[in-house]
C-alpha positions as CSV (number, residue, x, y, z in Angstrom):
1,M,115.7,0.8,35.5
2,N,114.5,-0.7,32.2
3,H,118.0,-1.8,31.3
4,R,118.4,-3.7,34.6
5,F,115.1,-5.5,34.1
6,N,116.1,-6.5,30.6
7,G,119.4,-7.8,31.9
8,M,117.6,-9.8,34.5
9,E,115.2,-11.3,31.9
10,Q,118.2,-12.2,29.6
11,A,119.9,-13.9,32.5
12,K,116.8,-15.9,33.3
13,S,116.4,-16.8,29.7
14,K,120.1,-18.0,29.5
15,L,119.5,-20.0,32.7
16,A,116.4,-21.6,31.2
17,D,118.2,-22.3,28.0
18,I,121.1,-24.1,29.8
19,V,118.7,-26.2,31.9
20,Q,116.7,-27.1,28.9
21,H,119.8,-28.1,26.9
22,C,121.0,-30.3,29.7
23,I,117.7,-32.0,30.2
24,Y,117.6,-32.7,26.5
25,E,121.1,-34.1,26.5
26,I,120.2,-36.4,29.4
27,A,116.8,-37.4,28.1
28,T,118.1,-38.4,24.7
29,G,121.0,-40.4,26.2
30,K,123.7,-38.2,24.8
31,W,124.7,-37.6,28.4
32,P,124.5,-41.0,30.1
33,P,124.4,-41.7,33.8
34,L,127.6,-40.8,35.7
35,L,128.9,-38.6,32.9
36,K,130.7,-35.5,34.3
37,L,129.1,-32.3,33.2
38,P,131.3,-29.5,31.8
39,S,133.2,-27.8,34.7
40,V,131.8,-24.4,35.6
41,R,134.7,-22.7,33.9
42,E,134.2,-24.8,30.7
43,A,130.5,-24.2,30.8
44,E,131.1,-20.4,31.1
45,K,133.0,-20.5,27.8
46,L,130.8,-23.1,26.1
47,W,127.5,-21.2,26.8
48,G,128.8,-17.6,27.1
49,V,127.5,-17.0,30.6
50,N,129.0,-16.2,33.9
51,R,129.7,-18.8,36.6
52,L,126.7,-17.9,38.7
53,T,124.4,-18.7,35.8
54,V,126.1,-22.1,35.3
55,L,125.9,-22.8,39.1
56,H,122.2,-21.9,39.2
57,A,121.5,-24.1,36.2
58,Y,123.4,-27.1,37.7
59,R,121.6,-26.6,41.0
60,E,118.2,-26.5,39.2
61,L,119.1,-29.8,37.5
62,E,120.1,-31.2,40.9
63,K,116.8,-30.1,42.4
64,I,114.8,-32.1,39.8
65,G,117.1,-35.1,40.3
66,L,118.9,-35.3,37.0
67,V,122.3,-34.2,38.3
68,T,124.3,-34.9,41.4
69,S,127.2,-32.9,42.8
70,K,130.4,-34.3,44.3
71,D,132.5,-32.0,46.5
72,R,135.5,-30.6,44.7
73,S,134.8,-32.9,41.8
74,G,132.0,-31.3,39.9
75,Y,128.5,-32.2,38.7
76,Y,127.5,-35.6,37.2
77,V,124.5,-37.0,35.5
78,A,122.6,-38.8,38.2
79,E,123.1,-42.6,38.3
80,S,119.4,-43.4,38.2
81,N,117.6,-41.2,35.7
82,D,114.2,-42.8,35.9
83,Q,111.8,-41.8,33.1
84,E,109.5,-40.0,35.6
85,V,112.2,-37.5,36.4
86,I,113.1,-36.9,32.8
87,D,109.4,-36.6,31.9
88,K,109.0,-34.0,34.7
89,G,111.8,-31.9,33.2
90,L,110.5,-32.2,29.7
91,S,107.0,-31.3,30.9
92,K,108.3,-28.2,32.4
93,I,110.0,-27.2,29.2
94,Y,106.8,-27.9,27.3
95,Q,104.8,-25.7,29.6
96,Q,107.2,-22.9,29.2
97,V,107.0,-23.2,25.4
98,K,103.3,-23.4,25.5
99,D,103.0,-20.3,27.8
100,L,105.4,-18.4,25.6
101,V,103.7,-19.3,22.3
102,T,100.2,-18.5,23.6
103,S,101.2,-15.3,25.3
104,Q,103.5,-13.9,22.6
105,T,101.9,-15.1,19.3
106,D,98.7,-15.9,17.5
107,F,100.1,-19.2,16.4
108,D,98.3,-22.4,17.1
109,L,100.5,-24.4,19.6
110,S,100.6,-27.5,17.4
111,Y,101.8,-25.5,14.4
112,A,104.5,-23.9,16.6
113,L,105.6,-27.3,17.9
114,R,105.8,-28.8,14.4
115,Y,107.9,-25.8,13.4
116,F,110.2,-26.3,16.4
117,N,110.5,-29.9,15.6
118,A,111.6,-29.1,12.0
119,M,114.0,-26.5,13.3
120,A,115.5,-29.0,15.8
121,I,116.0,-31.6,13.0
122,S,117.7,-28.9,10.9
123,D,119.9,-27.8,13.8
124,S,120.9,-31.3,14.7
125,K,122.1,-31.9,11.1
126,A,124.0,-28.5,11.1
127,N,125.4,-28.8,14.6
128,P,125.3,-32.4,15.8
129,T,127.2,-31.5,19.0
130,Y,124.0,-29.9,20.4
131,A,121.4,-32.2,19.0
């Protein structure tokens, strides 16, 4: 039973990671309006997850208004990504990080965020594809 729970938690974590990655790419302009997202098959390979996880992530993005789907064509960055929608997505990520930091560590949230910022800058230099 414990293994199943851990598997479900890992799947939820992967799903959240994909959603957060996509929100970041859209919010920073790396994925401009009308850009086609990786196909489900491409995304499976890119992110190392199964197709259902990719579909759930894309549908979550669609629910918050960042992505639109076109029948038999795929998923696209929404044409009008107003700042309010982007801010809502980023606020959701912030709340998840805040909850995780405060529930799992004794770190001050501002310290953790400064650390994450430094890590993000380092990651972007090492792997500009995902920055």
